[in-house]
TITIKE-332254 format. One record per residue: chain; residue in three letters; x, y, z of N, C-alpha, C in turn; residue number from 1. Coordinates in nm, 2 decimals, decimal comma, padded with zeros to 4 digits. Layout:
BEGIN
+--------+--------+--------+--------+--------+--------+--------+--------+--------+--------+--------+------+
| drenvo | marlum |     nu |     nv |     nw |    cau |    cav |    caw |     cu |     cv |     cw | seba |
+--------+--------+--------+--------+--------+--------+--------+--------+--------+--------+--------+------+
|      A |    Ala |      X |      Y |      Z |      X |      Y |      Z |      X |      Y |      Z |  NUM |
...
+--------+--------+--------+--------+--------+--------+--------+--------+--------+--------+--------+------+
END
This chain:
BEGIN
+--------+--------+--------+--------+--------+--------+--------+--------+--------+--------+--------+------+
| drenvo | marlum |     nu |     nv |     nw |    cau |    cav |    caw |     cu |     cv |     cw | seba |
+--------+--------+--------+--------+--------+--------+--------+--------+--------+--------+--------+------+
|      A |    Met | -02,07 |  03,09 |  03,93 | -01,92 |  03,06 |  03,93 | -01,85 |  03,16 |  04,01 |    1 |
|      A |    Lys | -01,76 |  03,12 |  04,10 | -01,69 |  03,21 |  04,18 | -01,60 |  03,31 |  04,09 |    2 |
|      A |    Asn | -01,59 |  03,43 |  04,13 | -01,51 |  03,53 |  04,06 | -01,56 |  03,56 |  03,92 |    3 |
|      A |    Ser | -01,69 |  03,54 |  03,89 | -01,74 |  03,57 |  03,76 | -01,85 |  03,67 |  03,77 |    4 |
|      A |    Ala | -01,89 |  03,72 |  03,65 | -02,00 |  03,81 |  03,64 | -02,06 |  03,79 |  03,50 |    5 |
|      A |    Leu | -02,19 |  03,80 |  03,49 | -02,26 |  03,80 |  03,36 | -02,27 |  03,95 |  03,32 |    6 |
|      A |    Leu | -02,21 |  03,98 |  03,20 | -02,21 |  04,12 |  03,15 | -02,31 |  04,13 |  03,03 |    7 |
|      A |    Ile | -02,42 |  04,20 |  03,05 | -02,52 |  04,21 |  02,95 | -02,50 |  04,35 |  02,89 |    8 |
|      A |    Val | -02,46 |  04,35 |  02,76 | -02,42 |  04,47 |  02,69 | -02,53 |  04,52 |  02,60 |    9 |
|      A |    Asp | -02,59 |  04,63 |  02,62 | -02,68 |  04,71 |  02,53 | -02,80 |  04,63 |  02,48 |   10 |
|      A |    Val | -02,86 |  04,55 |  02,57 | -02,98 |  04,48 |  02,52 | -03,09 |  04,58 |  02,55 |   11 |
|      A |    Gln | -03,11 |  04,67 |  02,46 | -03,20 |  04,78 |  02,47 | -03,31 |  04,77 |  02,37 |   12 |
|      A |    Val | -03,43 |  04,82 |  02,40 | -03,55 |  04,81 |  02,32 | -03,52 |  04,85 |  02,17 |   13 |
|      A |    Gly | -03,45 |  04,97 |  02,15 | -03,43 |  05,02 |  02,02 | -03,33 |  04,95 |  01,94 |   14 |
|      A |    Leu | -03,25 |  04,86 |  02,00 | -03,15 |  04,78 |  01,93 | -03,20 |  04,64 |  01,90 |   15 |
|      A |    Val | -03,29 |  04,59 |  01,99 | -03,34 |  04,45 |  01,96 | -03,46 |  04,46 |  01,86 |   16 |
|      A |    Gly | -03,55 |  04,56 |  01,89 | -03,67 |  04,57 |  01,80 | -03,66 |  04,69 |  01,71 |   17 |
|      A |    Ala | -03,78 |  04,75 |  01,68 | -03,78 |  04,87 |  01,59 | -03,70 |  04,98 |  01,65 |   18 |
|      A |    Pro | -03,63 |  05,05 |  01,57 | -03,62 |  05,04 |  01,43 | -03,52 |  04,95 |  01,37 |   19 |
|      A |    Arg | -03,44 |  04,89 |  01,46 | -03,32 |  04,81 |  01,41 | -03,36 |  04,66 |  01,37 |   20 |
|      A |    His | -03,44 |  04,60 |  01,46 | -03,48 |  04,46 |  01,44 | -03,36 |  04,37 |  01,42 |   21 |
|      A |    Ala | -03,29 |  04,34 |  01,54 | -03,18 |  04,26 |  01,54 | -03,21 |  04,12 |  01,49 |   22 |
|      A |    Tyr | -03,11 |  04,06 |  01,43 | -03,12 |  03,92 |  01,38 | -03,15 |  03,83 |  01,49 |   23 |
|      A |    Arg | -03,26 |  03,75 |  01,48 | -03,30 |  03,65 |  01,58 | -03,30 |  03,72 |  01,72 |   24 |
|      A |    Gly | -03,35 |  03,84 |  01,72 | -03,35 |  03,92 |  01,85 | -03,43 |  03,85 |  01,96 |   25 |
|      A |    Ala | -03,54 |  03,80 |  01,93 | -03,62 |  03,73 |  02,04 | -03,55 |  03,61 |  02,09 |   26 |
|      A |    Glu | -03,49 |  03,53 |  02,00 | -03,42 |  03,41 |  02,04 | -03,30 |  03,45 |  02,13 |   27 |
|      A |    Val | -03,23 |  03,55 |  02,09 | -03,11 |  03,59 |  02,17 | -03,15 |  03,65 |  02,31 |   28 |
|      A |    Val | -03,26 |  03,73 |  02,31 | -03,31 |  03,78 |  02,44 | -03,35 |  03,66 |  02,53 |   29 |
|      A |    Ala | -03,42 |  03,56 |  02,47 | -03,46 |  03,45 |  02,55 | -03,34 |  03,37 |  02,61 |   30 |
|      A |    Arg | -03,23 |  03,36 |  02,53 | -03,11 |  03,29 |  02,58 | -03,04 |  03,38 |  02,69 |   31 |
|      A |    Ile | -03,04 |  03,51 |  02,67 | -02,98 |  03,60 |  02,77 | -03,07 |  03,59 |  02,90 |   32 |
|      A |    Lys | -03,20 |  03,58 |  02,89 | -03,28 |  03,57 |  03,00 | -03,25 |  03,44 |  03,08 |   33 |
|      A |    Ala | -03,24 |  03,33 |  03,01 | -03,21 |  03,21 |  03,07 | -03,07 |  03,21 |  03,14 |   34 |
|      A |    Leu | -02,97 |  03,27 |  03,08 | -02,84 |  03,29 |  03,14 | -02,85 |  03,38 |  03,27 |   35 |
|      A |    Met | -02,93 |  03,48 |  03,25 | -02,94 |  03,58 |  03,37 | -03,01 |  03,51 |  03,48 |   36 |
|      A |    Thr | -03,11 |  03,43 |  03,46 | -03,18 |  03,35 |  03,56 | -03,08 |  03,26 |  03,63 |   37 |
|      A |    Ala | -03,00 |  03,18 |  03,55 | -02,91 |  03,09 |  03,61 | -02,80 |  03,16 |  03,69 |   38 |
|      A |    Ala | -02,75 |  03,27 |  03,64 | -02,65 |  03,35 |  03,71 | -02,71 |  03,39 |  03,84 |   39 |
|      A |    Arg | -02,83 |  03,45 |  03,84 | -02,89 |  03,50 |  03,97 | -02,90 |  03,38 |  04,07 |   40 |
|      A |    Glu | -02,95 |  03,27 |  04,02 | -02,97 |  03,15 |  04,11 | -02,84 |  03,10 |  04,17 |   41 |
|      A |    Ser | -02,73 |  03,12 |  04,10 | -02,60 |  03,07 |  04,15 | -02,53 |  03,17 |  04,23 |   42 |
|      A |    Gly | -02,59 |  03,30 |  04,24 | -02,52 |  03,40 |  04,31 | -02,42 |  03,48 |  04,23 |   43 |
|      A |    Thr | -02,41 |  03,45 |  04,10 | -02,32 |  03,52 |  04,01 | -02,37 |  03,66 |  03,98 |   44 |
|      A |    Pro | -02,30 |  03,76 |  04,00 | -02,35 |  03,90 |  03,97 | -02,38 |  03,92 |  03,83 |   45 |
|      A |    Val | -02,49 |  03,99 |  03,81 | -02,53 |  04,03 |  03,67 | -02,51 |  04,18 |  03,66 |   46 |
|      A |    Val | -02,44 |  04,22 |  03,56 | -02,41 |  04,36 |  03,54 | -02,46 |  04,40 |  03,40 |   47 |
|      A |    Phe | -02,53 |  04,51 |  03,39 | -02,59 |  04,56 |  03,27 | -02,51 |  04,68 |  03,22 |   48 |
|      A |    Val | -02,49 |  04,69 |  03,09 | -02,43 |  04,81 |  03,03 | -02,54 |  04,87 |  02,94 |   49 |
|      A |    Gln | -02,56 |  05,00 |  02,95 | -02,67 |  05,06 |  02,87 | -02,61 |  05,18 |  02,79 |   50 |
|      A |    His | -02,62 |  05,18 |  02,66 | -02,57 |  05,28 |  02,58 | -02,65 |  05,41 |  02,58 |   51 |
|      A |    Asp | -02,59 |  05,52 |  02,60 | -02,66 |  05,65 |  02,59 | -02,63 |  05,70 |  02,45 |   52 |
|      A |    Gly | -02,72 |  05,68 |  02,36 | -02,70 |  05,72 |  02,22 | -02,74 |  05,86 |  02,19 |   53 |
|      A |    Asp | -02,70 |  05,90 |  02,07 | -02,73 |  06,04 |  02,02 | -02,88 |  06,05 |  01,99 |   54 |
|      A |    Glu | -02,92 |  06,17 |  01,98 | -03,06 |  06,20 |  01,96 | -03,11 |  06,15 |  01,83 |   55 |
|      A |    Asp | -03,03 |  06,13 |  01,73 | -03,07 |  06,08 |  01,60 | -03,06 |  05,93 |  01,58 |   56 |
|      A |    Gly | -03,02 |  05,86 |  01,69 | -03,00 |  05,72 |  01,68 | -03,11 |  05,64 |  01,74 |   57 |
|      A |    Pro | -03,10 |  05,51 |  01,75 | -03,21 |  05,42 |  01,80 | -03,22 |  05,42 |  01,95 |   58 |
|      A |    Val | -03,12 |  05,47 |  02,02 | -03,12 |  05,47 |  02,17 | -03,09 |  05,60 |  02,24 |   59 |
|      A |    Pro | -03,16 |  05,71 |  02,20 | -03,13 |  05,84 |  02,27 | -03,17 |  05,83 |  02,42 |   60 |
|      A |    His | -03,08 |  05,88 |  02,50 | -03,10 |  05,88 |  02,65 | -03,25 |  05,91 |  02,68 |   61 |
|      A |    Gly | -03,31 |  05,83 |  02,76 | -03,44 |  05,85 |  02,81 | -03,56 |  05,82 |  02,72 |   62 |
|      A |    Ser | -03,53 |  05,78 |  02,60 | -03,63 |  05,75 |  02,50 | -03,68 |  05,60 |  02,53 |   63 |
|      A |    Pro | -03,80 |  05,57 |  02,47 | -03,84 |  05,43 |  02,48 | -03,74 |  05,33 |  02,43 |   64 |
|      A |    Gly | -03,67 |  05,36 |  02,32 | -03,57 |  05,27 |  02,27 | -03,45 |  05,25 |  02,35 |   65 |
|      A |    Trp | -03,42 |  05,35 |  02,44 | -03,30 |  05,35 |  02,53 | -03,32 |  05,25 |  02,64 |   66 |
|      A |    Gln | -03,45 |  05,22 |  02,68 | -03,47 |  05,13 |  02,79 | -03,41 |  04,99 |  02,77 |   67 |
|      A |    Ile | -03,37 |  04,93 |  02,88 | -03,32 |  04,79 |  02,88 | -03,44 |  04,71 |  02,85 |   68 |
|      A |    His | -03,42 |  04,61 |  02,76 | -03,53 |  04,52 |  02,72 | -03,61 |  04,47 |  02,84 |   69 |
|      A |    Pro | -03,74 |  04,48 |  02,84 | -03,82 |  04,44 |  02,95 | -03,81 |  04,29 |  02,99 |   70 |
|      A |    Glu | -03,77 |  04,20 |  02,90 | -03,75 |  04,06 |  02,93 | -03,64 |  04,04 |  03,02 |   71 |
|      A |    Ile | -03,54 |  04,13 |  03,03 | -03,42 |  04,11 |  03,11 | -03,40 |  04,23 |  03,20 |   72 |
|      A |    Ser | -03,50 |  04,29 |  03,26 | -03,48 |  04,41 |  03,34 | -03,39 |  04,38 |  03,46 |   73 |
|      A |    Pro | -03,31 |  04,48 |  03,50 | -03,22 |  04,46 |  03,62 | -03,31 |  04,44 |  03,74 |   74 |
|      A |    Ala | -03,26 |  04,35 |  03,83 | -03,32 |  04,34 |  03,96 | -03,27 |  04,45 |  04,05 |   75 |
|      A |    Glu | -03,34 |  04,47 |  04,16 | -03,30 |  04,58 |  04,25 | -03,16 |  04,55 |  04,30 |   76 |
|      A |    Gly | -03,08 |  04,65 |  04,30 | -02,94 |  04,64 |  04,35 | -02,84 |  04,59 |  04,24 |   77 |
|      A |    Glu | -02,88 |  04,55 |  04,12 | -02,79 |  04,51 |  04,02 | -02,73 |  04,63 |  03,95 |   78 |
|      A |    Thr | -02,61 |  04,62 |  03,92 | -02,53 |  04,73 |  03,86 | -02,57 |  04,76 |  03,72 |   79 |
|      A |    Val | -02,60 |  04,89 |  03,68 | -02,62 |  04,93 |  03,55 | -02,52 |  05,04 |  03,52 |   80 |
|      A |    Ile | -02,44 |  05,02 |  03,42 | -02,33 |  05,11 |  03,38 | -02,38 |  05,18 |  03,25 |   81 |
|      A |    Arg | -02,38 |  05,31 |  03,25 | -02,42 |  05,38 |  03,12 | -02,29 |  05,43 |  03,05 |   82 |
|      A |    Lys | -02,29 |  05,41 |  02,92 | -02,17 |  05,44 |  02,84 | -02,21 |  05,53 |  02,72 |   83 |
|      A |    His | -02,10 |  05,58 |  02,66 | -02,12 |  05,66 |  02,54 | -02,04 |  05,62 |  02,42 |   84 |
|      A |    Ala | -01,96 |  05,50 |  02,44 | -01,87 |  05,45 |  02,34 | -01,89 |  05,30 |  02,32 |   85 |
|      A |    Ser | -01,84 |  05,24 |  02,22 | -01,85 |  05,10 |  02,20 | -01,78 |  05,02 |  02,31 |   86 |
|      A |    Asp | -01,67 |  05,08 |  02,37 | -01,60 |  05,01 |  02,48 | -01,67 |  05,04 |  02,61 |   87 |
|      A |    Ser | -01,72 |  04,93 |  02,67 | -01,80 |  04,95 |  02,79 | -01,71 |  04,99 |  02,91 |   88 |
|      A |    Phe | -01,58 |  04,99 |  02,89 | -01,49 |  05,03 |  03,00 | -01,45 |  05,18 |  02,99 |   89 |
|      A |    Leu | -01,45 |  05,23 |  02,86 | -01,41 |  05,37 |  02,84 | -01,50 |  05,47 |  02,90 |   90 |
|      A |    Gly | -01,44 |  05,55 |  02,99 | -01,51 |  05,66 |  03,05 | -01,62 |  05,61 |  03,15 |   91 |
|      A |    Thr | -01,61 |  05,49 |  03,20 | -01,72 |  05,44 |  03,29 | -01,65 |  05,38 |  03,41 |   92 |
|      A |    Thr | -01,73 |  05,34 |  03,51 | -01,68 |  05,28 |  03,63 | -01,69 |  05,12 |  03,62 |   93 |
|      A |    Leu | -01,70 |  05,07 |  03,50 | -01,72 |  04,92 |  03,49 | -01,61 |  04,84 |  03,55 |   94 |
|      A |    Arg | -01,48 |  04,88 |  03,53 | -01,37 |  04,80 |  03,59 | -01,38 |  04,80 |  03,74 |   95 |
|      A |    Asp | -01,40 |  04,92 |  03,80 | -01,41 |  04,93 |  03,94 | -01,53 |  04,85 |  04,00 |   96 |
|      A |    Glu | -01,64 |  04,86 |  03,93 | -01,76 |  04,78 |  03,97 | -01,73 |  04,63 |  03,97 |   97 |
|      A |    Leu | -01,67 |  04,58 |  03,86 | -01,64 |  04,44 |  03,85 | -01,54 |  04,40 |  03,96 |   98 |
|      A |    Glu | -01,44 |  04,48 |  03,98 | -01,34 |  04,44 |  04,08 | -01,40 |  04,44 |  04,22 |   99 |
|      A |    Ala | -01,49 |  04,53 |  04,25 | -01,56 |  04,54 |  04,38 | -01,65 |  04,41 |  04,39 |  100 |
|      A |    Leu | -01,70 |  04,35 |  04,28 | -01,77 |  04,23 |  04,29 | -01,68 |  04,10 |  04,30 |  101 |
|      A |    Gly | -01,55 |  04,13 |  04,28 | -01,46 |  04,01 |  04,28 | -01,45 |  03,94 |  04,15 |  102 |
|      A |    Ala | -01,51 |  04,00 |  04,04 | -01,51 |  03,93 |  03,91 | -01,38 |  03,93 |  03,84 |  103 |
|      A |    Arg | -01,33 |  03,82 |  03,80 | -01,21 |  03,81 |  03,71 | -01,25 |  03,74 |  03,58 |  104 |
|      A |    Arg | -01,36 |  03,68 |  03,57 | -01,41 |  03,62 |  03,44 | -01,54 |  03,68 |  03,41 |  105 |
|      A |    Leu | -01,56 |  03,72 |  03,28 | -01,68 |  03,78 |  03,24 | -01,75 |  03,69 |  03,14 |  106 |
|      A |    Phe | -01,88 |  03,67 |  03,15 | -01,96 |  03,60 |  03,05 | -02,03 |  03,72 |  02,98 |  107 |
|      A |    Val | -01,99 |  03,74 |  02,85 | -02,04 |  03,85 |  02,77 | -02,15 |  03,81 |  02,68 |  108 |
|      A |    Val | -02,26 |  03,89 |  02,68 | -02,38 |  03,87 |  02,59 | -02,42 |  04,01 |  02,54 |  109 |
|      A |    Gly | -02,50 |  04,02 |  02,43 | -02,56 |  04,14 |  02,40 | -02,56 |  04,19 |  02,26 |  110 |
|      A |    Leu | -02,56 |  04,32 |  02,24 | -02,56 |  04,38 |  02,11 | -02,46 |  04,50 |  02,10 |  111 |
|      A |    Asn | -02,43 |  04,54 |  01,99 | -02,42 |  04,48 |  01,86 | -02,29 |  04,41 |  01,85 |  112 |
|      A |    Thr | -02,29 |  04,30 |  01,79 | -02,18 |  04,21 |  01,78 | -02,05 |  04,28 |  01,74 |  113 |
|      A |    Gln | -02,05 |  04,35 |  01,62 | -01,93 |  04,41 |  01,57 | -01,89 |  04,54 |  01,63 |  114 |
|      A |    Tyr | -01,97 |  04,59 |  01,72 | -01,94 |  04,72 |  01,79 | -01,91 |  04,69 |  01,93 |  115 |
|      A |    Cys | -02,01 |  04,71 |  02,01 | -02,00 |  04,71 |  02,16 | -01,96 |  04,57 |  02,22 |  116 |
|      A |    Val | -02,01 |  04,46 |  02,16 | -01,97 |  04,33 |  02,21 | -01,83 |  04,30 |  02,18 |  117 |
|      A |    Asp | -01,79 |  04,32 |  02,06 | -01,65 |  04,30 |  02,02 | -01,55 |  04,39 |  02,10 |  118 |
|      A |    Thr | -01,58 |  04,51 |  02,10 | -01,49 |  04,61 |  02,17 | -01,48 |  04,58 |  02,31 |  119 |
|      A |    Thr | -01,59 |  04,55 |  02,38 | -01,59 |  04,52 |  02,52 | -01,51 |  04,39 |  02,55 |  120 |
|      A |    Cys | -01,53 |  04,29 |  02,47 | -01,45 |  04,17 |  02,49 | -01,30 |  04,20 |  02,48 |  121 |
|      A |    Arg | -01,26 |  04,27 |  02,38 | -01,12 |  04,30 |  02,36 | -01,06 |  04,39 |  02,47 |  122 |
|      A |    Ser | -01,14 |  04,48 |  02,51 | -01,10 |  04,57 |  02,62 | -01,09 |  04,50 |  02,75 |  123 |
|      A |    Ala | -01,18 |  04,41 |  02,78 | -01,19 |  04,34 |  02,90 | -01,05 |  04,26 |  02,92 |  124 |
|      A |    Val | -01,00 |  04,20 |  02,81 | -00,88 |  04,13 |  02,82 | -00,77 |  04,23 |  02,86 |  125 |
|      A |    Ser | -00,77 |  04,34 |  02,80 | -00,66 |  04,44 |  02,83 | -00,67 |  04,50 |  02,97 |  126 |
|      A |    His | -00,79 |  04,49 |  03,03 | -00,81 |  04,53 |  03,16 | -00,79 |  04,42 |  03,26 |  127 |
|      A |    Gly | -00,75 |  04,30 |  03,22 | -00,71 |  04,19 |  03,31 | -00,82 |  04,09 |  03,34 |  128 |
|      A |    Phe | -00,92 |  04,08 |  03,25 | -01,03 |  03,99 |  03,27 | -01,02 |  03,88 |  03,17 |  129 |
|      A |    Asp | -01,06 |  03,76 |  03,21 | -01,08 |  03,65 |  03,11 | -01,23 |  03,66 |  03,07 |  130 |
|      A |    Val | -01,25 |  03,63 |  02,95 | -01,39 |  03,65 |  02,89 | -01,44 |  03,52 |  02,82 |  131 |
|      A |    Thr | -01,56 |  03,49 |  02,85 | -01,63 |  03,39 |  02,77 | -01,74 |  03,47 |  02,70 |  132 |
|      A |    Leu | -01,72 |  03,47 |  02,57 | -01,83 |  03,53 |  02,48 | -01,93 |  03,42 |  02,45 |  133 |
|      A |    Val | -02,05 |  03,44 |  02,49 | -02,16 |  03,34 |  02,46 | -02,20 |  03,36 |  02,32 |  134 |
|      A |    Gly | -02,15 |  03,26 |  02,24 | -02,16 |  03,27 |  02,09 | -02,30 |  03,28 |  02,03 |  135 |
|      A |    Asp | -02,40 |  03,23 |  02,10 | -02,53 |  03,24 |  02,05 | -02,62 |  03,33 |  02,13 |  136 |
|      A |    Ala | -02,56 |  03,42 |  02,21 | -02,63 |  03,52 |  02,29 | -02,58 |  03,66 |  02,26 |  137 |
|      A |    His | -02,54 |  03,68 |  02,14 | -02,51 |  03,82 |  02,09 | -02,56 |  03,83 |  01,95 |  138 |
|      A |    Thr | -02,60 |  03,95 |  01,91 | -02,66 |  03,97 |  01,78 | -02,63 |  04,11 |  01,72 |  139 |
|      A |    Thr | -02,68 |  04,13 |  01,60 | -02,66 |  04,26 |  01,53 | -02,76 |  04,26 |  01,42 |  140 |
|      A |    Thr | -02,74 |  04,35 |  01,32 | -02,82 |  04,36 |  01,20 | -02,73 |  04,35 |  01,08 |  141 |
|      A |    Asp | -02,79 |  04,32 |  00,97 | -02,72 |  04,33 |  00,84 | -02,66 |  04,47 |  00,83 |  142 |
|      A |    Asn | -02,54 |  04,47 |  00,76 | -02,48 |  04,60 |  00,74 | -02,46 |  04,65 |  00,60 |  143 |
|      A |    Gly | -02,52 |  04,58 |  00,50 | -02,50 |  04,62 |  00,36 | -02,38 |  04,55 |  00,29 |  144 |
|      A |    Val | -02,29 |  04,50 |  00,37 | -02,18 |  04,42 |  00,32 | -02,19 |  04,28 |  00,36 |  145 |
|      A |    Leu | -02,22 |  04,26 |  00,49 | -02,23 |  04,12 |  00,54 | -02,37 |  04,11 |  00,61 |  146 |
|      A |    Ser | -02,42 |  03,99 |  00,61 | -02,55 |  03,96 |  00,68 | -02,51 |  03,95 |  00,83 |  147 |
|      A |    Ala | -02,61 |  03,97 |  00,91 | -02,60 |  03,96 |  01,06 | -02,54 |  03,82 |  01,09 |  148 |
|      A |    Ser | -02,59 |  03,72 |  01,03 | -02,54 |  03,59 |  01,06 | -02,39 |  03,57 |  01,03 |  149 |
|      A |    Gln | -02,34 |  03,63 |  00,92 | -02,20 |  03,63 |  00,88 | -02,12 |  03,71 |  00,98 |  150 |
|      A |    Ile | -02,17 |  03,83 |  01,03 | -02,10 |  03,91 |  01,12 | -02,08 |  03,83 |  01,25 |  151 |
|      A |    Ile | -02,19 |  03,77 |  01,30 | -02,18 |  03,69 |  01,42 | -02,08 |  03,58 |  01,41 |  152 |
|      A |    Glu | -02,10 |  03,50 |  01,30 | -02,00 |  03,39 |  01,28 | -01,86 |  03,43 |  01,27 |  153 |
|      A |    His | -01,83 |  03,54 |  01,20 | -01,70 |  03,60 |  01,19 | -01,64 |  03,63 |  01,33 |  154 |
|      A |    His | -01,72 |  03,70 |  01,41 | -01,67 |  03,75 |  01,54 | -01,65 |  03,63 |  01,63 |  155 |
|      A |    Asn | -01,74 |  03,53 |  01,63 | -01,72 |  03,41 |  01,71 | -01,59 |  03,34 |  01,67 |  156 |
|      A |    Leu | -01,56 |  03,34 |  01,55 | -01,43 |  03,28 |  01,50 | -01,31 |  03,36 |  01,54 |  157 |
|      A |    Thr | -01,32 |  03,49 |  01,51 | -01,21 |  03,58 |  01,54 | -01,18 |  03,60 |  01,68 |  158 |
|      A |    Leu | -01,28 |  03,61 |  01,77 | -01,26 |  03,63 |  01,91 | -01,22 |  03,51 |  01,99 |  159 |
|      A |    Asp | -01,25 |  03,39 |  01,94 | -01,22 |  03,27 |  02,01 | -01,07 |  03,25 |  02,02 |  160 |
|      A |    Asp | -01,01 |  03,25 |  02,14 | -00,87 |  03,24 |  02,17 | -00,80 |  03,38 |  02,15 |  161 |
|      A |    Phe | -00,87 |  03,49 |  02,14 | -00,81 |  03,62 |  02,13 | -00,76 |  03,66 |  02,27 |  162 |
|      A |    Gly | -00,64 |  03,71 |  02,28 | -00,60 |  03,76 |  02,41 | -00,45 |  03,78 |  02,42 |  163 |
|      A |    Thr | -00,41 |  03,76 |  02,55 | -00,27 |  03,78 |  02,58 | -00,21 |  03,65 |  02,64 |  164 |
|      A |    Asp | -00,09 |  03,66 |  02,69 | -00,04 |  03,54 |  02,76 | -00,11 |  03,52 |  02,89 |  165 |
|      A |    Glu | -00,18 |  03,62 |  02,95 | -00,24 |  03,61 |  03,08 | -00,39 |  03,60 |  03,07 |  166 |
|      A |    His | -00,46 |  03,66 |  02,97 | -00,60 |  03,67 |  02,97 | -00,65 |  03,64 |  02,82 |  167 |
|      A |    Val | -00,77 |  03,58 |  02,81 | -00,81 |  03,53 |  02,68 | -00,96 |  03,54 |  02,67 |  168 |
|      A |    Val | -01,01 |  03,55 |  02,55 | -01,15 |  03,53 |  02,52 | -01,17 |  03,39 |  02,46 |  169 |
|      A |    Thr | -01,27 |  03,32 |  02,52 | -01,32 |  03,20 |  02,46 | -01,46 |  03,21 |  02,42 |  170 |
|      A |    Val | -01,50 |  03,14 |  02,32 | -01,64 |  03,14 |  02,27 | -01,71 |  03,01 |  02,30 |  171 |
|      A |    Arg | -01,82 |  03,01 |  02,37 | -01,90 |  02,89 |  02,40 | -02,04 |  02,92 |  02,38 |  172 |
|      A |    Gly | -02,12 |  02,82 |  02,35 | -02,26 |  02,83 |  02,33 | -02,33 |  02,84 |  02,47 |  173 |
|      A |    Ser | -02,45 |  02,89 |  02,47 | -02,52 |  02,91 |  02,59 | -02,54 |  02,78 |  02,67 |  174 |
|      A |    Ser | -02,56 |  02,67 |  02,59 | -02,58 |  02,54 |  02,66 | -02,46 |  02,49 |  02,73 |  175 |
|      A |    Glu | -02,34 |  02,55 |  02,70 | -02,22 |  02,51 |  02,76 | -02,19 |  02,59 |  02,89 |  176 |
|      A |    Ile | -02,27 |  02,69 |  02,92 | -02,24 |  02,78 |  03,03 | -02,30 |  02,73 |  03,16 |  177 |
|      A |    Ser | -02,21 |  02,72 |  03,26 | -02,26 |  02,69 |  03,39 | -02,20 |  02,79 |  03,49 |  178 |
|      A |    Phe | -02,29 |  02,84 |  03,58 | -02,24 |  02,94 |  03,68 | -02,22 |  02,87 |  03,81 |  179 |
|      A |    Ala | -02,24 |  02,74 |  03,82 | -02,22 |  02,66 |  03,94 | -02,08 |  02,67 |  04,00 |  180 |
+--------+--------+--------+--------+--------+--------+--------+--------+--------+--------+--------+------+
END
């Protein structure tokens, strides 16, 4: 899709698998892989965000858990943005990279729903982007208060139609996404 980019947020080994074991992680990674393939085939840029975590977390920089999941490895020349906060725009070159690609609409997928996915969607709207959150292509883990499925459902409901007069987040299933 013209003026679009697929933004893959924190799909890293240590967040999808051990020690975290994301809810339906393999299914979500498979959906992201299918979306990534479709985006590449259409010429839509694919941009990766990779969290540089603390030494005591699941994704410390350079560790096996920090690596982008091998099912969706970046192709040569694809942008990888490293970040230190839930907001993929904060302290990074993400906005500049997206603008250089001509992207005005972002298709957002990844982990963790209530942290980096949510914050990045909200921030993208504030940075002048329209967002499609792919509702079945983001995930998280149970948090002791809510199950992962409840967190995902809540965020899909809360973020759908979130925005400003000029830019908005919409939630769509992966089967509804077309990059043509």
